[in-house]
Rosetta silent file (secondary structure, phi, psi, omega in degrees, C-alpha in Angstrom):
SEQUENCE: MFISDAFAQAAAPAASTSSSLLSMLPLVLMFVVLYFVMIRPQMKRQKEIKAMLDALAKGDEVVTQGGVVGKITKLGDSFVNVEVANGVELQLQRVAIVQVLPKGTFSK
SCORE:     score description
SCORE:     0.000 S_00000001
   1 L     0.000  -49.748  178.273   25.789  -55.100  -14.911 S_00000001
   2 L   -87.693  -22.862 -176.765   23.715  -52.385  -16.605 S_00000001
   3 L  -104.809  125.940  178.917   24.478  -49.691  -14.049 S_00000001
   4 L   -88.270  158.224  179.227   28.025  -48.456  -13.767 S_00000001
   5 L   -70.816  140.133  178.348   29.518  -47.280  -10.514 S_00000001
   6 L  -104.107  135.155  179.770   29.367  -43.524   -9.890 S_00000001
   7 L  -119.005  132.977  179.608   32.286  -41.781   -8.309 S_00000001
   8 L   -81.353  140.745  177.341   32.049  -38.354   -6.673 S_00000001
   9 L  -108.140  144.395  177.345   34.606  -35.776   -7.635 S_00000001
  10 L   -80.421  123.962 -178.925   35.874  -33.124   -5.267 S_00000001
  11 L   -95.203  151.914  178.235   34.964  -29.680   -6.619 S_00000001
  12 L   -72.903  134.278 -176.023   36.985  -26.567   -6.027 S_00000001
  13 H   -65.391  -33.725 -178.648   35.278  -24.338   -3.389 S_00000001
  14 H   -67.330  -40.811  179.189   35.882  -21.066   -5.286 S_00000001
  15 H   -68.185  -32.392 -179.024   34.177  -22.318   -8.436 S_00000001
  16 H   -67.302  -43.140 -178.562   31.232  -23.574   -6.372 S_00000001
  17 H   -70.989  -37.398  179.895   30.444  -20.181   -4.807 S_00000001
  18 H   -70.439  -35.442  178.776   30.722  -18.268   -8.068 S_00000001
  19 H   -72.063  -31.695  177.477   28.477  -20.723   -9.892 S_00000001
  20 H   -70.815  -34.812  175.865   25.867  -20.547   -7.110 S_00000001
  21 H   -67.180  -40.454  178.247   25.854  -16.736   -7.353 S_00000001
  22 H   -67.229  -31.460  179.136   25.446  -16.939  -11.117 S_00000001
  23 H   -73.754  -23.344  177.955   22.597  -19.396  -10.735 S_00000001
  24 H   -87.798  -15.101 -177.402   20.763  -16.932   -8.431 S_00000001
  25 H   -57.633  -45.411  178.385   21.290  -13.977  -10.786 S_00000001
  26 H   -61.585  -36.246  178.716   18.229  -14.676  -13.018 S_00000001
  27 H   -65.457  -42.808  178.506   15.988  -14.900   -9.945 S_00000001
  28 H   -65.847  -42.442  178.562   17.261  -11.565   -8.635 S_00000001
  29 H   -63.314  -39.224  178.158   16.855   -9.936  -12.053 S_00000001
  30 H   -63.519  -40.196  178.731   13.283  -11.233  -12.341 S_00000001
  31 H   -66.166  -40.368  178.899   12.421   -9.720   -8.945 S_00000001
  32 H   -63.477  -44.545  178.519   13.945   -6.357   -9.917 S_00000001
  33 H   -63.924  -43.255  178.507   11.964   -6.282  -13.175 S_00000001
  34 H   -59.430  -41.785  179.758    8.785   -7.311  -11.313 S_00000001
  35 H   -61.961  -48.973 -176.199    9.305   -4.480   -8.823 S_00000001
  36 H   -75.514  -24.388 -177.977    9.738   -1.783  -11.465 S_00000001
  37 H   -90.800  -35.349 -173.244    6.996   -3.075  -13.788 S_00000001
  38 H  -117.184  -50.753 -170.094    4.266   -4.021  -11.307 S_00000001
  39 H   -73.305  -48.598 -176.221    4.854   -3.145   -7.666 S_00000001
  40 H   -63.344  -45.953  177.239    6.221    0.401   -7.910 S_00000001
  41 H   -63.023  -35.049  179.010    3.505    1.756  -10.270 S_00000001
  42 H   -66.790  -40.960  177.718    0.797    0.209   -8.084 S_00000001
  43 H   -65.056  -38.105  178.258    2.214    1.847   -4.948 S_00000001
  44 H   -64.510  -43.003  179.020    2.389    5.180   -6.787 S_00000001
  45 H   -63.835  -40.196  178.367   -1.248    4.858   -7.886 S_00000001
  46 H   -63.475  -38.514  177.209   -2.342    4.051   -4.311 S_00000001
  47 H   -64.145  -40.856  178.928   -0.594    7.201   -3.047 S_00000001
  48 H   -63.936  -42.090  179.750   -2.373    9.292   -5.694 S_00000001
  49 H   -65.044  -43.724  179.262   -5.774    7.843   -4.751 S_00000001
  50 H   -62.544  -41.678  178.225   -5.150    8.440   -1.043 S_00000001
  51 H   -64.484  -39.439  179.079   -4.126   12.053   -1.714 S_00000001
  52 H   -64.933  -43.015 -179.668   -7.238   12.602   -3.847 S_00000001
  53 H   -68.788  -34.817  178.449   -9.537   11.181   -1.143 S_00000001
  54 H   -71.678  -26.519 -176.916   -7.861   13.240    1.576 S_00000001
  55 L   -90.269    4.145  179.544   -8.233   16.422   -0.490 S_00000001
  56 L   -61.592  141.673  179.474  -12.005   16.063   -1.008 S_00000001
  57 L  -137.989  160.953  177.707  -13.945   19.171   -0.060 S_00000001
  58 L   -63.432  133.217 -179.471  -17.562   20.257    0.108 S_00000001
  59 L    97.301   -9.015  177.055  -18.737   21.373   -3.334 S_00000001
  60 L   -68.690  142.644  175.929  -16.382   19.099   -5.302 S_00000001
  61 E   -97.509  125.876 -170.446  -17.943   17.357   -8.284 S_00000001
  62 E  -131.063  162.788  172.654  -17.103   13.658   -8.244 S_00000001
  63 E  -118.172  135.630  179.750  -17.633   10.362  -10.046 S_00000001
  64 E   -94.991  173.955  179.047  -18.309    7.197   -8.041 S_00000001
  65 L   -61.593  -29.602  179.550  -17.306    3.628   -8.814 S_00000001
  66 L   -83.524   -2.442  179.169  -20.774    2.995  -10.180 S_00000001
  67 L    92.114    6.020  179.535  -20.520    5.916  -12.589 S_00000001
  68 L   -78.246  132.569  179.520  -22.819    8.222  -10.647 S_00000001
  69 E  -107.253  135.642  179.711  -21.873   11.903  -10.963 S_00000001
  70 E  -164.333 -178.329 -178.303  -22.712   14.353   -8.196 S_00000001
  71 E  -115.830  133.987 -178.921  -21.629   17.184   -5.925 S_00000001
  72 E   -71.739  128.172  177.583  -20.352   16.618   -2.379 S_00000001
  73 E  -109.038  -32.100  178.711  -22.630   18.194    0.226 S_00000001
  74 E  -138.907  146.139  177.478  -21.279   16.709    3.474 S_00000001
  75 E  -122.574  137.364  172.715  -17.972   15.124    4.429 S_00000001
  76 L  -126.254 -174.865  179.682  -17.284   12.659    7.201 S_00000001
  77 L   -66.327  -44.060 -178.076  -14.291   10.560    8.173 S_00000001
  78 L  -123.385   -5.016 -179.187  -15.337    7.559    6.117 S_00000001
  79 E  -127.331  153.195  173.593  -18.579    8.680    4.427 S_00000001
  80 E  -133.522  150.026  172.874  -19.611   11.508    2.090 S_00000001
  81 E  -103.508  128.340 -177.835  -23.005   12.729    0.995 S_00000001
  82 E  -118.458  124.772  177.248  -23.271   13.307   -2.744 S_00000001
  83 E   -88.772  118.323 -177.177  -26.150   15.257   -4.279 S_00000001
  84 E  -101.241  -18.790  176.411  -27.039   13.666   -7.622 S_00000001
  85 E  -155.678  171.835  178.842  -30.196   15.698   -8.331 S_00000001
  86 L   -60.460  117.410  178.074  -32.172   18.454   -6.636 S_00000001
  87 L    80.823    0.861 -179.496  -33.124   17.054   -3.238 S_00000001
  88 E  -113.183  113.153  179.781  -31.584   13.610   -3.906 S_00000001
  89 E  -119.732  142.063  175.530  -28.529   12.757   -1.832 S_00000001
  90 E  -114.068  137.707  174.604  -26.599    9.516   -1.635 S_00000001
  91 E   -99.113  121.165 -175.357  -24.444    8.561    1.312 S_00000001
  92 E  -127.394  157.722  170.322  -21.297    6.804    0.063 S_00000001
  93 E   -74.203  151.097  179.848  -18.022    5.612    1.468 S_00000001
  94 H   -59.718  -37.910 -175.968  -15.057    7.800    0.577 S_00000001
  95 H   -68.314  -11.284  178.404  -13.334    4.907   -1.201 S_00000001
  96 H   -79.181   -9.007  179.438  -16.281    4.716   -3.644 S_00000001
  97 E   -88.655  126.447 -176.422  -15.146    7.999   -5.209 S_00000001
  98 E  -110.168  -17.345 -176.301  -12.829    7.402   -8.150 S_00000001
  99 E  -156.472  141.352  171.494  -12.442   10.831   -9.743 S_00000001
 100 E  -102.870  124.367 -177.265  -12.830   14.513   -8.952 S_00000001
 101 E   -86.623  155.683  173.349  -14.208   16.431  -11.918 S_00000001
 102 L   -63.087  149.796 -179.379  -13.284   20.002  -12.864 S_00000001
 103 L   -59.100  136.753  175.534  -15.659   22.631  -11.492 S_00000001
 104 L    91.859   -0.786 -179.305  -18.711   23.251  -13.669 S_00000001
 105 L   -82.606  -24.368 -177.975  -18.817   19.888  -15.466 S_00000001
 106 L  -100.623  117.159  175.297  -21.784   18.605  -13.469 S_00000001
 107 L  -124.864  134.111 -176.625  -25.062   20.411  -14.104 S_00000001
 108 L   -83.182    0.000    0.000  -28.329   19.174  -12.693 S_00000001
């Protein structure tokens, strides 16, 4: 009495496929924007960090994640020794180094 009967209509197959493609278009556009705004710059930054860590050499002046400034005295595969004062060396992981300073900026 209150609910009327519903009848299904046959839809044209060509209109159905084009409307489904149009309905997926915003999702695809959002992924493309997400890639160029977030994912690609992050991957580029990771490559730069990896290149910087691979290029470390003895005598480089560096800054650690904790803000400690020092000069590299020994290099290992995953650890470096950083001299922060005369006779004071810290052993750190390579990934703890965030920046290589220009020569001559660190004076003890």
